[in-house]
N, C-alpha and C positions, 0 to 999 in steps of 0.2 A: 504494500500500500504506500502510495506516495505521501510526501509531507503535505501537499495541497489537499489530499483526500482526508488526512487526519484533521487538518484545520477545518474542513467542511463538516466533518463529524462533530467537532467541538462546537461549531456554530449551531448545528442541529440541536445539540444538548442544551445550549444556552437558550435557543428559541423555545424548546420544549419546556424549560423551567419558567420562562416568561409566560407561556401559555398556561401552565399549571397555576402560577400566581394569579393570572386573570380569572381562571376558572374558579379558584377558591374565593376570590373577592366577589365574583358575580353570584355564585351559588350559595355561599356560606355566610354572607354578611348579615342576613336576617335569620336569626336563630329559629324562629317559628316556621320558616318556610323550607327547611331542609327536608328533602324527600329521599326515599330509597334509591331512586334513579340518580340523584345527585351524588350519593355515596358510591354507587356503582360506577358512575362516570369518573369519580376521583380515583377509585381503585384501578380502573382501566388506564387512566393517565399515568399513574404511578408505575404500574406494570410495564407500560410502554417505555417510559423514561429509564426504568431500571434495565430493561433489555438493551436499549440504545447505549447506555453507559457501559454495560458489561462488554458489548461488542467493541466499543471505543477503547476500553482498557486492553482487550485482547489485541486489537490492531496496533495500539501504541507500544505494547510490550514487544510484539513481533517486529515492529519497525526499529525499536531501540536495540533489540538483540541482533538484528541484521546489520546494524551500522557499526558494531564493535569490531 
């Protein structure tokens, strides 16, 4: 994986976290209006970000080990 691809992955992670922040603000700012669908959506976002970050770690380690 190229350095540019790693940077692109890092930007995807950053954008994902900004999206998570927006989702939490939009869905959870009113305590009385939280639904099961909101919680399910939050869980899905977290799972997706976790998978993206795990892949980024794998790619980063592979890149660093290849450059030694």
